[in-house]
C-alpha atoms as an extended CHARMM CRD file, in Angstrom:
* protein
*
       245  EXT
         1         1  MET       CA              0.0460000000       -0.0210000000        0.0660000000  PROA      1               0.0000000000
         2         2  PRO       CA              1.2640000000        3.4440000000       -0.6130000000  PROA      2               0.0000000000
         3         3  VAL       CA              2.0480000000        5.5690000000        2.3650000000  PROA      3               0.0000000000
         4         4  SER       CA              3.4510000000        9.3540000000        2.6560000000  PROA      4               0.0000000000
         5         5  THR       CA              4.3290000000       11.8130000000        5.0810000000  PROA      5               0.0000000000
         6         6  ALA       CA              4.6600000000       14.3070000000        2.3080000000  PROA      6               0.0000000000
         7         7  THR       CA              4.0600000000       18.0220000000        2.2460000000  PROA      7               0.0000000000
         8         8  PRO       CA              4.2970000000       20.7040000000       -0.3610000000  PROA      8               0.0000000000
         9         9  SER       CA              7.8360000000       21.6480000000        0.6460000000  PROA      9               0.0000000000
        10        10  HSD       CA              9.0780000000       17.9660000000        1.2550000000  PROA      10              0.0000000000
        11        11  PRO       CA              7.5380000000       15.4760000000       -0.9980000000  PROA      11              0.0000000000
        12        12  ALA       CA              8.8420000000       12.3130000000        0.4620000000  PROA      12              0.0000000000
        13        13  ARG       CA              6.9340000000        9.2520000000       -0.5810000000  PROA      13              0.0000000000
        14        14  ALA       CA              7.3560000000        5.3150000000       -0.2700000000  PROA      14              0.0000000000
        15        15  ARG       CA              5.3270000000        2.0940000000       -0.8830000000  PROA      15              0.0000000000
        16        16  LEU       CA              4.6520000000       -0.1290000000        2.1130000000  PROA      16              0.0000000000
        17        17  GLY       CA              4.0090000000       -3.7790000000        1.1620000000  PROA      17              0.0000000000
        18        18  VAL       CA              5.0800000000       -7.3170000000        2.6600000000  PROA      18              0.0000000000
        19        19  TRP       CA              8.5300000000       -8.8060000000        2.3530000000  PROA      19              0.0000000000
        20        20  PRO       CA              8.3260000000      -11.9000000000        0.1280000000  PROA      20              0.0000000000
        21        21  HSD       CA              7.7880000000      -15.1060000000        2.1760000000  PROA      21              0.0000000000
        22        22  ARG       CA              7.6720000000      -12.9580000000        5.3490000000  PROA      22              0.0000000000
        23        23  ARG       CA              3.9910000000      -12.1450000000        6.3990000000  PROA      23              0.0000000000
        24        24  ASP       CA              5.5580000000      -10.4540000000        9.5290000000  PROA      24              0.0000000000
        25        25  MET       CA              7.9190000000       -8.1790000000        7.9480000000  PROA      25              0.0000000000
        26        26  ALA       CA              6.9380000000       -4.8770000000        6.1380000000  PROA      26              0.0000000000
        27        27  HSD       CA              8.9880000000       -3.7230000000        2.9630000000  PROA      27              0.0000000000
        28        28  LEU       CA              9.2650000000       -0.1620000000        2.5680000000  PROA      28              0.0000000000
        29        29  VAL       CA             10.2900000000        1.2470000000       -1.0830000000  PROA      29              0.0000000000
        30        30  LEU       CA             11.3280000000        4.6110000000       -1.8130000000  PROA      30              0.0000000000
        31        31  LEU       CA              9.3870000000        5.8040000000       -4.8240000000  PROA      31              0.0000000000
        32        32  ASP       CA             12.5360000000        8.0110000000       -5.6320000000  PROA      32              0.0000000000
        33        33  HSD       CA             15.8740000000        6.8220000000       -5.4460000000  PROA      33              0.0000000000
        34        34  GLN       CA             17.2010000000       10.3750000000       -4.9470000000  PROA      34              0.0000000000
        35        35  MET       CA             14.7120000000       10.9210000000       -2.0720000000  PROA      35              0.0000000000
        36        36  VAL       CA             16.5420000000       12.0290000000        1.1020000000  PROA      36              0.0000000000
        37        37  PRO       CA             13.8790000000       11.2890000000        3.9450000000  PROA      37              0.0000000000
        38        38  SER       CA             13.8640000000       12.9990000000        7.2580000000  PROA      38              0.0000000000
        39        39  VAL       CA             13.6410000000       11.4870000000       10.6440000000  PROA      39              0.0000000000
        40        40  ASP       CA             10.0460000000       12.3250000000       10.6240000000  PROA      40              0.0000000000
        41        41  ASP       CA              9.2410000000       10.5840000000        7.2670000000  PROA      41              0.0000000000
        42        42  VAL       CA             10.8570000000        7.4950000000        8.7090000000  PROA      42              0.0000000000
        43        43  ALA       CA              8.9980000000        7.6740000000       11.8260000000  PROA      43              0.0000000000
        44        44  GLY       CA              5.6560000000        7.9740000000       10.0320000000  PROA      44              0.0000000000
        45        45  TRP       CA              6.6160000000        5.0870000000        7.8500000000  PROA      45              0.0000000000
        46        46  THR       CA              7.5530000000        2.8800000000       10.7970000000  PROA      46              0.0000000000
        47        47  ARG       CA              4.3530000000        3.8330000000       12.8020000000  PROA      47              0.0000000000
        48        48  ALA       CA              2.0620000000        2.6490000000        9.6330000000  PROA      48              0.0000000000
        49        49  ALA       CA              4.1890000000       -0.4470000000        9.4150000000  PROA      49              0.0000000000
        50        50  ALA       CA              3.7000000000       -1.3030000000       12.8250000000  PROA      50              0.0000000000
        51        51  ALA       CA             -0.2070000000       -0.3600000000       12.6320000000  PROA      51              0.0000000000
        52        52  SER       CA             -0.2470000000       -3.1110000000        9.7060000000  PROA      52              0.0000000000
        53        53  GLY       CA              0.5250000000       -5.9060000000       12.2480000000  PROA      53              0.0000000000
        54        54  ALA       CA              4.2010000000       -6.1180000000       11.1110000000  PROA      54              0.0000000000
        55        55  ARG       CA              6.9580000000       -7.1040000000       13.8640000000  PROA      55              0.0000000000
        56        56  VAL       CA              9.9280000000       -5.9320000000       11.4300000000  PROA      56              0.0000000000
        57        57  ILE       CA             10.2890000000       -3.5260000000        8.8840000000  PROA      57              0.0000000000
        58        58  ARG       CA             12.8920000000       -3.6940000000        5.8290000000  PROA      58              0.0000000000
        59        59  THR       CA             13.7340000000       -1.1940000000        3.3110000000  PROA      59              0.0000000000
        60        60  GLY       CA             14.4450000000       -1.7530000000       -0.3200000000  PROA      60              0.0000000000
        61        61  ALA       CA             18.2270000000       -0.8330000000       -1.6300000000  PROA      61              0.0000000000
        62        62  LEU       CA             18.9850000000        2.4550000000       -0.5960000000  PROA      62              0.0000000000
        63        63  PHE       CA             21.5960000000        4.7730000000       -2.2540000000  PROA      63              0.0000000000
        64        64  PRO       CA             24.0930000000        6.1800000000        0.5180000000  PROA      64              0.0000000000
        65        65  LEU       CA             22.4630000000        9.8190000000        0.8090000000  PROA      65              0.0000000000
        66        66  SER       CA             18.9830000000        8.0560000000        1.5750000000  PROA      66              0.0000000000
        67        67  THR       CA             20.3650000000        6.3310000000        4.7220000000  PROA      67              0.0000000000
        68        68  SER       CA             21.0810000000        8.6160000000        7.3870000000  PROA      68              0.0000000000
        69        69  ALA       CA             17.7050000000        9.0980000000        8.6800000000  PROA      69              0.0000000000
        70        70  PHE       CA             17.0040000000        5.4140000000        8.8450000000  PROA      70              0.0000000000
        71        71  LEU       CA             20.1180000000        4.9170000000       10.6630000000  PROA      71              0.0000000000
        72        72  GLU       CA             19.3100000000        7.7470000000       13.2510000000  PROA      72              0.0000000000
        73        73  SER       CA             15.9260000000        5.9920000000       13.7570000000  PROA      73              0.0000000000
        74        74  GLY       CA             17.4790000000        2.5560000000       14.8670000000  PROA      74              0.0000000000
        75        75  PHE       CA             17.7260000000        0.7450000000       11.5360000000  PROA      75              0.0000000000
        76        76  ARG       CA             20.8170000000       -1.5680000000       10.9910000000  PROA      76              0.0000000000
        77        77  THR       CA             22.1900000000       -2.7150000000        7.6750000000  PROA      77              0.0000000000
        78        78  VAL       CA             21.3660000000       -6.2660000000        6.8340000000  PROA      78              0.0000000000
        79        79  ASP       CA             22.8500000000       -6.5450000000        3.1240000000  PROA      79              0.0000000000
        80        80  THR       CA             25.0090000000       -4.3070000000        0.8470000000  PROA      80              0.0000000000
        81        81  LEU       CA             24.7820000000       -4.1990000000       -2.8140000000  PROA      81              0.0000000000
        82        82  THR       CA             27.0990000000       -3.0990000000       -5.5830000000  PROA      82              0.0000000000
        83        83  LEU       CA             25.8380000000       -0.5000000000       -8.1330000000  PROA      83              0.0000000000
        84        84  LEU       CA             26.8250000000       -1.0390000000      -11.7820000000  PROA      84              0.0000000000
        85        85  GLU       CA             26.2500000000        1.1630000000      -14.8130000000  PROA      85              0.0000000000
        86        86  ARG       CA             26.9640000000        1.2750000000      -18.4480000000  PROA      86              0.0000000000
        87        87  PRO       CA             26.0090000000        3.4080000000      -21.5820000000  PROA      87              0.0000000000
        88        88  VAL       CA             23.6420000000        2.0900000000      -23.9590000000  PROA      88              0.0000000000
        89        89  PRO       CA             24.7540000000        2.0310000000      -27.4740000000  PROA      89              0.0000000000
        90        90  ARG       CA             22.6050000000        4.0590000000      -29.8770000000  PROA      90              0.0000000000
        91        91  PRO       CA             20.3570000000        1.7220000000      -32.2750000000  PROA      91              0.0000000000
        92        92  GLY       CA             22.6720000000        2.2130000000      -35.2050000000  PROA      92              0.0000000000
        93        93  ASP       CA             25.7260000000        1.3180000000      -33.0300000000  PROA      93              0.0000000000
        94        94  HSD       CA             24.2480000000       -1.8100000000      -31.4950000000  PROA      94              0.0000000000
        95        95  HSD       CA             25.5300000000       -5.0170000000      -32.6210000000  PROA      95              0.0000000000
        96        96  ARG       CA             24.0550000000       -8.4780000000      -31.6430000000  PROA      96              0.0000000000
        97        97  SER       CA             26.3070000000       -9.8750000000      -28.9630000000  PROA      97              0.0000000000
        98        98  ALA       CA             27.9180000000      -13.3070000000      -29.0070000000  PROA      98              0.0000000000
        99        99  ALA       CA             25.4740000000      -14.3890000000      -26.0700000000  PROA      99              0.0000000000
       100       100  ARG       CA             22.4130000000      -13.6200000000      -28.3260000000  PROA      100             0.0000000000
       101       101  ARG       CA             23.9370000000      -15.2780000000      -31.2170000000  PROA      101             0.0000000000
       102       102  SER       CA             24.7740000000      -18.5640000000      -29.3030000000  PROA      102             0.0000000000
       103       103  LEU       CA             21.2860000000      -18.9340000000      -27.8140000000  PROA      103             0.0000000000
       104       104  THR       CA             20.4790000000      -22.2200000000      -29.5710000000  PROA      104             0.0000000000
       105       105  GLY       CA             18.0230000000      -24.8070000000      -28.1350000000  PROA      105             0.0000000000
       106       106  ALA       CA             16.3410000000      -22.3260000000      -26.3300000000  PROA      106             0.0000000000
       107       107  ARG       CA             13.1840000000      -20.0050000000      -26.7390000000  PROA      107             0.0000000000
       108       108  LEU       CA             13.0300000000      -16.3420000000      -25.5120000000  PROA      108             0.0000000000
       109       109  ARG       CA              9.3100000000      -15.4020000000      -24.7000000000  PROA      109             0.0000000000
       110       110  ARG       CA              7.4400000000      -12.6610000000      -23.0070000000  PROA      110             0.0000000000
       111       111  LEU       CA              7.0050000000      -13.1900000000      -19.2980000000  PROA      111             0.0000000000
       112       112  ARG       CA              3.5020000000      -12.9130000000      -18.8280000000  PROA      112             0.0000000000
       113       113  PRO       CA              1.6470000000      -12.6550000000      -15.4080000000  PROA      113             0.0000000000
       114       114  SER       CA              0.3450000000      -15.9880000000      -15.7410000000  PROA      114             0.0000000000
       115       115  MET       CA              3.8480000000      -17.2820000000      -15.6790000000  PROA      115             0.0000000000
       116       116  LEU       CA              4.8790000000      -15.7040000000      -12.5230000000  PROA      116             0.0000000000
       117       117  HSD       CA              4.5280000000      -18.5380000000      -10.3690000000  PROA      117             0.0000000000
       118       118  GLU       CA              7.1070000000      -20.4410000000      -12.5030000000  PROA      118             0.0000000000
       119       119  ALA       CA              9.2210000000      -17.6100000000      -12.3830000000  PROA      119             0.0000000000
       120       120  ALA       CA              9.0740000000      -17.2530000000       -8.5890000000  PROA      120             0.0000000000
       121       121  ALA       CA             10.0430000000      -20.8120000000       -8.1940000000  PROA      121             0.0000000000
       122       122  ILE       CA             13.2220000000      -20.2150000000      -10.3170000000  PROA      122             0.0000000000
       123       123  ASP       CA             13.7120000000      -17.0250000000       -8.2880000000  PROA      123             0.0000000000
       124       124  ARG       CA             13.6740000000      -19.1950000000       -4.9690000000  PROA      124             0.0000000000
       125       125  ARG       CA             16.2790000000      -21.8620000000       -6.5100000000  PROA      125             0.0000000000
       126       126  ALA       CA             18.5040000000      -19.1300000000       -7.6080000000  PROA      126             0.0000000000
       127       127  PHE       CA             18.9500000000      -17.0630000000       -4.4910000000  PROA      127             0.0000000000
       128       128  SER       CA             18.6400000000      -17.8210000000       -0.9310000000  PROA      128             0.0000000000
       129       129  ALA       CA             15.0690000000      -18.0790000000        0.6480000000  PROA      129             0.0000000000
       130       130  GLU       CA             15.8220000000      -14.8870000000        2.5180000000  PROA      130             0.0000000000
       131       131  TRP       CA             16.1270000000      -12.9040000000       -0.5820000000  PROA      131             0.0000000000
       132       132  SER       CA             14.0150000000      -14.5420000000       -3.1080000000  PROA      132             0.0000000000
       133       133  ASN       CA             10.8150000000      -12.9610000000       -4.6920000000  PROA      133             0.0000000000
       134       134  ASP       CA              7.1580000000      -14.3130000000       -4.7140000000  PROA      134             0.0000000000
       135       135  VAL       CA              4.6340000000      -13.6620000000       -7.3240000000  PROA      135             0.0000000000
       136       136  SER       CA              3.4530000000      -10.5560000000       -5.5620000000  PROA      136             0.0000000000
       137       137  ALA       CA              6.7520000000       -9.3360000000       -5.5810000000  PROA      137             0.0000000000
       138       138  LEU       CA              7.8810000000       -9.9500000000       -9.1360000000  PROA      138             0.0000000000
       139       139  ALA       CA              4.4800000000       -8.2030000000      -10.1820000000  PROA      139             0.0000000000
       140       140  ASP       CA              5.5680000000       -5.2430000000       -8.1540000000  PROA      140             0.0000000000
       141       141  ILE       CA              8.9660000000       -5.2180000000       -9.7920000000  PROA      141             0.0000000000
       142       142  MET       CA              7.1320000000       -5.1020000000      -13.1180000000  PROA      142             0.0000000000
       143       143  ASN       CA              5.0350000000       -2.1590000000      -12.2400000000  PROA      143             0.0000000000
       144       144  ALA       CA              8.0550000000       -0.0420000000      -10.4370000000  PROA      144             0.0000000000
       145       145  THR       CA              8.9410000000        1.6930000000      -13.7120000000  PROA      145             0.0000000000
       146       146  PRO       CA              6.6570000000        3.6520000000      -16.2040000000  PROA      146             0.0000000000
       147       147  GLN       CA              7.6680000000        1.0350000000      -19.0430000000  PROA      147             0.0000000000
       148       148  HSD       CA              9.0050000000       -2.3840000000      -18.4910000000  PROA      148             0.0000000000
       149       149  ARG       CA             10.1410000000       -5.4510000000      -20.5310000000  PROA      149             0.0000000000
       150       150  SER       CA              9.7680000000       -8.8960000000      -19.1120000000  PROA      150             0.0000000000
       151       151  ARG       CA             11.2910000000      -12.0530000000      -20.9910000000  PROA      151             0.0000000000
       152       152  SER       CA             11.5740000000      -15.6390000000      -20.0040000000  PROA      152             0.0000000000
       153       153  ILE       CA             13.8180000000      -18.4690000000      -21.5170000000  PROA      153             0.0000000000
       154       154  HSD       CA             12.5050000000      -21.9820000000      -21.9970000000  PROA      154             0.0000000000
       155       155  ILE       CA             14.1320000000      -25.1660000000      -22.9720000000  PROA      155             0.0000000000
       156       156  ASP       CA             12.1830000000      -28.3290000000      -23.7530000000  PROA      156             0.0000000000
       157       157  GLY       CA              9.1220000000      -26.4590000000      -22.8090000000  PROA      157             0.0000000000
       158       158  ARG       CA             10.3620000000      -25.5460000000      -19.3380000000  PROA      158             0.0000000000
       159       159  MET       CA             11.1590000000      -22.0530000000      -18.0300000000  PROA      159             0.0000000000
       160       160  VAL       CA             14.7300000000      -21.9080000000      -16.9730000000  PROA      160             0.0000000000
       161       161  ALA       CA             15.4640000000      -18.1190000000      -16.6010000000  PROA      161             0.0000000000
       162       162  PHE       CA             14.0340000000      -14.7970000000      -16.6200000000  PROA      162             0.0000000000
       163       163  SER       CA             14.4750000000      -11.2250000000      -16.5990000000  PROA      163             0.0000000000
       164       164  ILE       CA             12.5370000000       -7.8900000000      -15.6940000000  PROA      164             0.0000000000
       165       165  SER       CA             13.7910000000       -4.6640000000      -17.1490000000  PROA      165             0.0000000000
       166       166  GLY       CA             12.5070000000       -1.2680000000      -16.7030000000  PROA      166             0.0000000000
       167       167  ARG       CA             13.1040000000        2.3190000000      -18.0350000000  PROA      167             0.0000000000
       168       168  ALA       CA             12.4070000000        5.7520000000      -16.5610000000  PROA      168             0.0000000000
       169       169  ASP       CA             13.1690000000        8.6150000000      -18.8220000000  PROA      169             0.0000000000
       170       170  HSD       CA             16.5960000000        8.0620000000      -20.2580000000  PROA      170             0.0000000000
       171       171  VAL       CA             17.8340000000        5.4960000000      -17.5570000000  PROA      171             0.0000000000
       172       172  GLY       CA             17.3640000000        1.7840000000      -17.9120000000  PROA      172             0.0000000000
       173       173  TYR       CA             17.2470000000       -0.5130000000      -14.9710000000  PROA      173             0.0000000000
       174       174  ILE       CA             17.9560000000       -4.4920000000      -14.8810000000  PROA      174             0.0000000000
       175       175  GLN       CA             15.4840000000       -4.9850000000      -12.1190000000  PROA      175             0.0000000000
       176       176  ARG       CA             15.6300000000       -8.6370000000      -11.6940000000  PROA      176             0.0000000000
       177       177  LEU       CA             17.4970000000      -11.6380000000      -13.4930000000  PROA      177             0.0000000000
       178       178  ALA       CA             17.3390000000      -15.0990000000      -12.4460000000  PROA      178             0.0000000000
       179       179  VAL       CA             18.7990000000      -18.4030000000      -13.9580000000  PROA      179             0.0000000000
       180       180  ASP       CA             17.9390000000      -22.0510000000      -12.8770000000  PROA      180             0.0000000000
       181       181  PRO       CA             20.9620000000      -23.3510000000      -11.1340000000  PROA      181             0.0000000000
       182       182  SER       CA             20.4570000000      -26.6070000000      -13.4080000000  PROA      182             0.0000000000
       183       183  ALA       CA             20.8450000000      -24.3170000000      -16.5640000000  PROA      183             0.0000000000
       184       184  ARG       CA             23.8200000000      -22.0940000000      -15.6670000000  PROA      184             0.0000000000
       185       185  ARG       CA             26.9350000000      -21.6310000000      -17.7870000000  PROA      185             0.0000000000
       186       186  ARG       CA             24.8280000000      -21.7260000000      -20.9800000000  PROA      186             0.0000000000
       187       187  GLY       CA             24.8680000000      -17.9280000000      -21.7910000000  PROA      187             0.0000000000
       188       188  LEU       CA             21.1850000000      -17.5020000000      -20.6350000000  PROA      188             0.0000000000
       189       189  ALA       CA             21.9110000000      -14.4700000000      -18.4820000000  PROA      189             0.0000000000
       190       190  GLY       CA             23.8450000000      -12.8340000000      -21.3240000000  PROA      190             0.0000000000
       191       191  ALA       CA             21.1160000000      -13.3620000000      -23.5810000000  PROA      191             0.0000000000
       192       192  LEU       CA             18.6520000000      -11.7870000000      -21.4160000000  PROA      192             0.0000000000
       193       193  LEU       CA             20.8740000000       -8.8220000000      -20.6070000000  PROA      193             0.0000000000
       194       194  ASP       CA             21.4070000000       -8.3680000000      -24.4410000000  PROA      194             0.0000000000
       195       195  ASP       CA             17.6920000000       -8.5170000000      -25.0630000000  PROA      195             0.0000000000
       196       196  ALA       CA             16.9230000000       -5.8690000000      -22.5350000000  PROA      196             0.0000000000
       197       197  GLU       CA             19.6400000000       -3.6170000000      -23.9500000000  PROA      197             0.0000000000
       198       198  HSD       CA             18.1680000000       -3.8960000000      -27.4690000000  PROA      198             0.0000000000
       199       199  TRP       CA             14.8650000000       -2.8350000000      -26.0920000000  PROA      199             0.0000000000
       200       200  MET       CA             16.2320000000        0.0470000000      -24.3290000000  PROA      200             0.0000000000
       201       201  SER       CA             18.2480000000        1.2310000000      -27.1360000000  PROA      201             0.0000000000
       202       202  ARG       CA             15.3800000000        1.4930000000      -29.4150000000  PROA      202             0.0000000000
       203       203  ARG       CA             13.6970000000        3.6790000000      -26.8130000000  PROA      203             0.0000000000
       204       204  GLY       CA             16.2970000000        6.1660000000      -26.2910000000  PROA      204             0.0000000000
       205       205  VAL       CA             17.8360000000        5.0160000000      -23.2180000000  PROA      205             0.0000000000
       206       206  SER       CA             21.2970000000        6.5500000000      -22.5430000000  PROA      206             0.0000000000
       207       207  ARG       CA             22.3470000000        4.5130000000      -19.5170000000  PROA      207             0.0000000000
       208       208  VAL       CA             21.3270000000        1.2480000000      -17.8400000000  PROA      208             0.0000000000
       209       209  MET       CA             22.0960000000        0.4850000000      -13.9160000000  PROA      209             0.0000000000
       210       210  VAL       CA             21.9250000000       -2.9000000000      -12.1130000000  PROA      210             0.0000000000
       211       211  ASN       CA             22.8280000000       -3.7870000000       -8.5560000000  PROA      211             0.0000000000
       212       212  THR       CA             23.7690000000       -7.2740000000       -6.8080000000  PROA      212             0.0000000000
       213       213  ALA       CA             24.8820000000       -8.2720000000       -3.8180000000  PROA      213             0.0000000000
       214       214  SER       CA             28.4210000000       -7.3660000000       -2.9970000000  PROA      214             0.0000000000
       215       215  ASP       CA             29.4690000000      -10.9510000000       -2.3820000000  PROA      215             0.0000000000
       216       216  ASN       CA             28.0630000000      -12.3030000000       -5.4210000000  PROA      216             0.0000000000
       217       217  ARG       CA             31.2980000000      -12.7090000000       -7.2930000000  PROA      217             0.0000000000
       218       218  PRO       CA             29.5210000000      -14.7010000000      -10.4620000000  PROA      218             0.0000000000
       219       219  ALA       CA             27.1270000000      -11.9430000000      -11.0480000000  PROA      219             0.0000000000
       220       220  LEU       CA             29.7010000000       -9.1860000000      -10.6640000000  PROA      220             0.0000000000
       221       221  ALA       CA             32.0130000000      -10.7960000000      -13.0290000000  PROA      221             0.0000000000
       222       222  LEU       CA             29.0330000000      -11.3810000000      -15.6150000000  PROA      222             0.0000000000
       223       223  TYR       CA             28.0200000000       -7.8060000000      -15.5520000000  PROA      223             0.0000000000
       224       224  GLU       CA             31.8030000000       -6.5590000000      -15.8510000000  PROA      224             0.0000000000
       225       225  SER       CA             32.3690000000       -8.8190000000      -18.6580000000  PROA      225             0.0000000000
       226       226  MET       CA             29.5550000000       -7.0620000000      -20.2850000000  PROA      226             0.0000000000
       227       227  GLY       CA             30.9820000000       -3.5430000000      -19.7710000000  PROA      227             0.0000000000
       228       228  PHE       CA             29.2060000000       -2.6540000000      -16.6530000000  PROA      228             0.0000000000
       229       229  GLU       CA             31.6080000000       -0.5370000000      -14.4010000000  PROA      229             0.0000000000
       230       230  ILE       CA             31.2550000000       -0.4740000000      -10.6580000000  PROA      230             0.0000000000
       231       231  GLN       CA             30.1440000000        2.6470000000       -9.2460000000  PROA      231             0.0000000000
       232       232  PRO       CA             31.2290000000        4.4350000000       -5.9800000000  PROA      232             0.0000000000
       233       233  GLY       CA             29.0360000000        3.7620000000       -2.7750000000  PROA      233             0.0000000000
       234       234  GLU       CA             27.5430000000        0.8000000000       -2.0350000000  PROA      234             0.0000000000
       235       235  LEU       CA             23.7060000000        0.4980000000       -1.7320000000  PROA      235             0.0000000000
       236       236  GLN       CA             22.1370000000       -0.7240000000        1.6320000000  PROA      236             0.0000000000
       237       237  ILE       CA             19.0690000000       -2.6590000000        2.7060000000  PROA      237             0.0000000000
       238       238  LEU       CA             18.2750000000       -1.5060000000        6.3620000000  PROA      238             0.0000000000
       239       239  GLU       CA             15.6620000000       -3.1640000000        8.9490000000  PROA      239             0.0000000000
       240       240  ARG       CA             14.5600000000       -2.9720000000       12.3130000000  PROA      240             0.0000000000
       241       241  GLU       CA             12.2900000000       -4.4540000000       14.9440000000  PROA      241             0.0000000000
       242       242  LEU       CA              9.0330000000       -2.9590000000       15.6170000000  PROA      242             0.0000000000
       243       243  PRO       CA              7.6770000000       -2.4660000000       19.2120000000  PROA      243             0.0000000000
       244       244  PRO       CA              4.7460000000       -4.6660000000       19.9630000000  PROA      244             0.0000000000
       245       245  GLY       CA              1.3720000000       -3.1330000000       19.2640000000  PROA      245             0.0000000000
């Protein structure tokens, strides 16, 4: 549910939902990654989470400037993410990558809402249970940007990988990418990234951003191999326990 402590002079806005697979944990997502909340903003969001019956509140990934008010309000860091970025070639400069050319024996399809149960199962196998997405969370990711592109890869009729990408103005985002552990090292992640970049290029996106856990060396190596560069300042996910109602 959207929650807000906005005033005309300080339009801080956020969305309050439920953390995947944790009905007792509220999930707070800032609706503008450049937002710098105040301690009063955080207090209002925390009260709303407590009123919903949550026992814990956890944020989405926060840029460094957005963390101060949360840390002052008793939140602690539970995960750090590395942010990577690269320019998106213009349509005339873009060449089909080796990853896309070598995608044989697999079918790239649109990821439809009816397929999210299968995607959520892959997401849970690809990531630890603590950090995986359920169907509702994947649907929220699809709707997090004004435009999005969702694709899945199928082998022998079975989904083995998917990606959700989005764009806002001239910035693109790789919002989620998961490959079933049984289908890794086959170039599927590279093919999904390449497809997303083609889509962004045709829509005038100038740069694309992605984040991943700072200790996920295979993912970092993949993104760097495709020209992404690590940006200064890690993102943080914060949480705090809520007082009993």
